[in-house]
C-alpha positions as CSV (number, residue, x, y, z in Angstrom):
1,M,105.6,117.9,150.3
2,R,102.6,117.9,152.5
3,V,99.1,118.4,151.1
4,S,97.9,120.0,154.3
5,G,98.0,123.8,154.0
6,S,98.8,123.7,150.2
7,T,96.7,125.6,147.6
8,V,95.8,123.0,145.0
9,L,94.2,123.6,141.5
10,V,92.2,120.7,140.3
11,T,91.1,120.7,136.6
12,G,88.2,118.7,135.3
13,A,86.7,118.9,138.8
14,T,83.0,118.3,137.8
15,G,83.8,114.8,136.6
16,G,83.4,112.0,139.1
17,I,87.1,111.3,139.4
18,G,87.9,115.1,139.7
19,Q,85.3,115.4,142.4
20,S,86.9,112.6,144.4
21,I,90.3,114.1,144.0
22,A,89.0,117.5,145.3
23,R,87.2,115.9,148.2
24,V,90.2,113.8,149.3
25,L,92.6,116.8,149.0
26,A,90.3,119.0,151.0
27,G,89.9,116.3,153.6
28,R,93.6,116.3,154.1
29,G,93.7,120.1,154.7
30,A,94.4,121.5,151.2
31,K,92.9,124.8,150.0
32,V,91.2,123.6,146.8
33,V,90.5,125.6,143.7
34,V,88.2,123.6,141.3
35,T,87.7,124.3,137.6
36,G,85.5,123.0,134.9
37,R,82.8,124.0,132.5
38,K,79.6,123.1,134.4
39,V,78.9,126.1,136.5
40,A,76.2,124.7,138.9
41,E,78.1,121.5,139.6
42,L,81.4,123.4,140.1
43,E,79.9,125.8,142.6
44,R,78.2,123.0,144.4
45,L,81.5,121.1,144.7
46,A,83.4,124.3,145.8
47,G,80.8,124.8,148.6
48,E,81.1,121.2,149.7
49,V,84.9,121.2,150.0
50,G,85.2,124.8,151.2
51,G,87.1,125.8,148.1
52,R,86.9,128.2,145.2
53,A,85.3,127.7,141.8
54,V,86.7,129.1,138.6
55,V,84.8,128.3,135.3
56,A,87.1,127.6,132.4
57,D,87.1,125.8,129.0
58,L,90.5,124.2,128.6
59,A,89.9,123.5,124.9
60,E,90.8,127.2,124.3
61,M,94.2,128.6,125.0
62,D,92.6,131.9,125.9
63,G,90.6,129.9,128.5
64,V,93.8,128.4,129.9
65,G,95.3,131.9,130.1
66,R,92.3,133.4,131.9
67,L,92.3,130.5,134.4
68,V,95.9,131.1,135.2
69,D,95.3,134.8,135.6
70,E,92.3,134.3,137.9
71,V,93.8,131.6,140.0
72,G,97.3,133.0,140.5
73,A,100.1,131.1,142.1
74,V,99.3,127.6,143.5
75,D,101.4,125.0,145.4
76,V,100.0,122.1,143.5
77,L,98.5,121.6,140.0
78,V,96.4,118.5,139.5
79,A,95.7,118.4,135.7
80,N,92.8,115.9,135.6
81,A,90.6,117.3,132.8
82,A,90.3,115.1,129.7
83,L,87.9,114.3,126.9
84,P,86.9,110.9,125.7
85,A,88.7,110.2,122.5
86,S,87.9,106.6,121.7
87,G,87.2,105.5,118.2
88,A,88.8,105.0,114.8
89,L,90.7,108.2,113.8
90,T,88.6,108.4,110.6
91,E,85.5,108.8,112.7
92,F,86.7,112.2,114.1
93,T,86.4,115.6,112.5
94,A,89.5,117.8,112.4
95,E,87.8,120.0,115.0
96,Q,87.3,117.0,117.3
97,V,90.9,116.0,117.0
98,E,92.0,119.5,117.8
99,R,89.8,119.7,120.8
100,A,91.0,116.4,122.2
101,L,94.6,117.3,121.8
102,A,94.0,120.7,123.4
103,V,92.2,119.4,126.5
104,N,94.1,116.2,127.1
105,L,97.6,117.3,126.2
106,A,98.1,121.0,125.3
107,A,96.2,122.4,128.3
108,P,98.2,120.5,131.0
109,V,101.5,121.4,129.3
110,E,100.5,125.1,129.2
111,L,99.2,125.1,132.8
112,A,102.5,123.6,134.0
113,R,104.5,126.1,131.9
114,A,102.6,129.0,133.5
115,L,102.4,127.8,137.1
116,V,105.7,126.1,137.6
117,P,107.8,129.3,137.8
118,S,106.2,130.5,141.0
119,M,106.7,127.0,142.5
120,V,110.4,127.1,141.6
121,A,110.7,130.6,143.1
122,A,109.2,129.3,146.3
123,R,111.3,126.0,146.1
124,R,108.1,124.1,146.9
125,G,105.4,122.7,144.6
126,H,104.1,119.7,142.7
127,V,102.6,119.0,139.3
128,V,100.3,115.9,139.0
129,L,99.2,114.9,135.6
130,I,96.3,112.4,135.4
131,G,97.2,110.0,132.7
132,S,96.0,106.5,132.0
133,L,97.4,103.0,131.5
134,A,96.4,103.8,127.9
135,G,99.5,106.0,128.0
136,K,101.6,102.8,128.4
137,V,99.8,100.3,126.2
138,A,98.0,101.1,122.9
139,S,94.6,99.6,122.0
140,A,92.5,99.3,119.0
141,H,90.0,102.2,118.5
142,S,92.0,104.4,120.8
143,S,94.8,105.9,118.7
144,L,93.9,109.5,119.5
145,Y,93.4,108.9,123.2
146,N,96.6,106.8,123.3
147,A,98.5,109.7,121.6
148,T,97.4,112.2,124.3
149,K,98.2,109.9,127.2
150,F,101.5,108.6,125.8
151,G,102.4,112.3,125.3
152,L,101.3,113.3,128.8
153,R,103.5,110.5,130.3
154,G,106.5,111.6,128.3
155,F,106.0,115.2,129.2
156,A,105.6,114.4,132.9
157,L,108.8,112.3,133.1
158,G,110.8,114.8,131.1
159,L,109.6,117.8,133.1
160,R,110.4,115.9,136.3
161,E,114.0,115.7,135.2
162,D,114.1,119.4,134.2
163,L,112.9,120.3,137.7
164,H,115.1,117.9,139.7
165,G,116.7,119.7,142.6
166,S,114.3,122.7,142.3
167,G,112.0,121.7,145.2
168,V,109.2,121.0,142.6
169,G,108.1,117.5,141.9
170,V,106.2,116.1,138.9
171,S,104.1,112.9,138.9
172,I,102.0,111.0,136.4
173,V,99.1,109.1,137.9
174,Q,97.8,106.4,135.6
175,P,94.5,104.6,136.5
176,G,93.3,101.4,134.8
177,F,89.6,100.7,134.5
178,V,87.7,103.0,137.0
179,R,84.3,102.0,138.2
180,D,81.4,104.3,139.3
181,A,82.8,107.5,137.7
182,G,85.0,108.7,134.8
183,M,85.0,108.0,131.1
184,F,85.1,104.3,131.3
185,A,82.3,104.0,133.8
186,D,80.2,106.5,131.8
187,T,80.2,104.2,128.7
188,G,78.6,101.3,130.6
189,A,81.2,99.0,129.1
190,K,82.5,96.1,131.1
191,P,86.2,95.3,131.5
192,P,87.6,92.1,129.9
193,A,86.8,88.9,131.8
194,G,88.9,88.6,134.9
195,M,90.0,92.3,135.0
196,R,89.2,94.1,138.2
197,T,88.5,97.8,138.5
198,V,89.5,100.6,140.9
199,S,87.4,103.3,142.5
200,P,87.6,107.1,142.1
201,E,88.7,107.3,145.7
202,Q,91.7,105.0,144.9
203,V,92.7,107.3,142.1
204,A,92.5,110.3,144.6
205,A,94.6,108.3,147.1
206,G,97.1,107.8,144.3
207,V,97.3,111.6,143.8
208,V,98.0,112.2,147.5
209,R,100.7,109.5,147.4
210,A,102.3,111.1,144.3
211,I,102.4,114.5,146.0
212,E,103.5,113.5,149.5
213,E,106.0,110.9,148.4
214,N,107.2,112.7,145.2
215,R,106.6,109.6,143.1
216,A,107.5,109.8,139.4
217,E,104.7,107.4,138.4
218,V,101.7,106.0,140.3
219,N,99.8,103.2,138.5
220,V,96.3,102.9,140.1
221,A,95.2,99.4,139.0
222,P,95.0,95.9,140.3
223,A,98.3,93.9,140.3
224,E,97.4,91.9,137.2
225,L,96.7,95.0,135.1
226,R,99.9,96.7,136.3
227,V,101.9,93.6,135.2
228,L,100.1,93.5,131.9
229,S,100.7,97.2,131.2
230,A,104.4,96.8,132.1
231,V,104.7,93.8,129.7
232,G,102.6,95.5,127.0
233,G,104.7,98.6,127.2
234,A,107.9,96.6,126.6
235,F,106.5,94.2,124.1
236,P,103.7,95.9,122.0
237,A,103.3,93.0,119.5
238,L,102.7,90.6,122.4
239,S,100.3,93.0,124.0
240,S,98.3,93.3,120.8
241,G,97.9,89.5,120.6
242,L,96.8,89.2,124.2
243,Q,94.3,92.0,123.8
244,R,92.7,90.3,120.8
245,R,92.4,87.0,122.7
246,M,90.8,88.9,125.6
247,S,88.2,90.4,123.2
248,N,89.6,93.9,124.0
249,D,88.7,95.0,120.5
250,E,85.0,94.5,121.2
251,L,85.4,96.4,124.5
252,M,87.0,99.4,122.7
253,R,84.3,99.3,120.0
254,R,81.6,99.6,122.7
255,M,83.5,102.5,124.4
256,S,83.9,104.2,121.0
257,A,80.2,104.0,120.3
258,A,79.3,105.4,123.7
259,N,81.9,108.2,123.5
260,R,80.9,109.4,120.0
261,G,77.9,111.2,121.5
262,K,80.1,113.1,124.0
263,R,82.5,114.7,121.6
C-alpha cells in the first residue's frame, strides 16, 4: 500500500527514531498522528509535520485504550515505543519488569488487536512493529529486552499469517546499532570494533519499505551485522562465543549502567 494519503499512528514519537519516522512519513504525504508522554515535544513535532498529537502512557492498559478511543481508525500503525531494558534480571524490580513488558510487548499487541479490525473491514492497512536485532540474537545483560523483542518478532510473523489475504500487511523492522538517536545512542556506548551503525533516517526508510512493499521483515543494519544476526539466530552457542571474543559483554554492561537511570 502507498504511504501517501494514509493516516498513520506513530507511538514513541518523542524519541529520536520516532521523530525521524514521523518526519519521513509526513514527507511522503501521510497524515501523521504522533503519541508519547512528553507533551511539549509531542506538540512541537505535530506542528512540524502538520500532524496531530495525542498524549498517552503505554505502560498502562487504560492509557492504550484511551489512545485507541481518541485516535479512532487508522490505515497504518507504527508501534515504535519502547523502554530500555538492559541489565541483569536481578537488577530490576518487579514493577520495572512489568513496565518493560507492558510498553515493549503488551502495548503493541493490544494496539494491533484494537486497530486491525477496521483495517480488515476496509481491506487496506499495515502494522509495523519496531523490533531490534536483539529479537534475533540474545546477548548478556539483555535478557528482559531480548524477551520483549523476540516476542515482538514472533507476534509480527504470526499475525502476518493470520491476516494473509485480508488486504492488511504486518512487518517487523529490526535495527542494529543506531547512531545519533535512540536507546543505544543515548547510552554513549560504542559498538564492538569493526561494527558499523545506521542512522534514524535509515530506520525510517525501512519503515516506508516495509509498508509499501509489504515486507515481512526488514533488518536495518550493515551487511556484516545482518549476516551475524542470521548466523546467531540459527546457532546461538556459536553466537555467544563470538560475542565474548568481540567484548560484547563489556558493551552490554556499559549500556546496562547507562539505562538503569532511565527505568
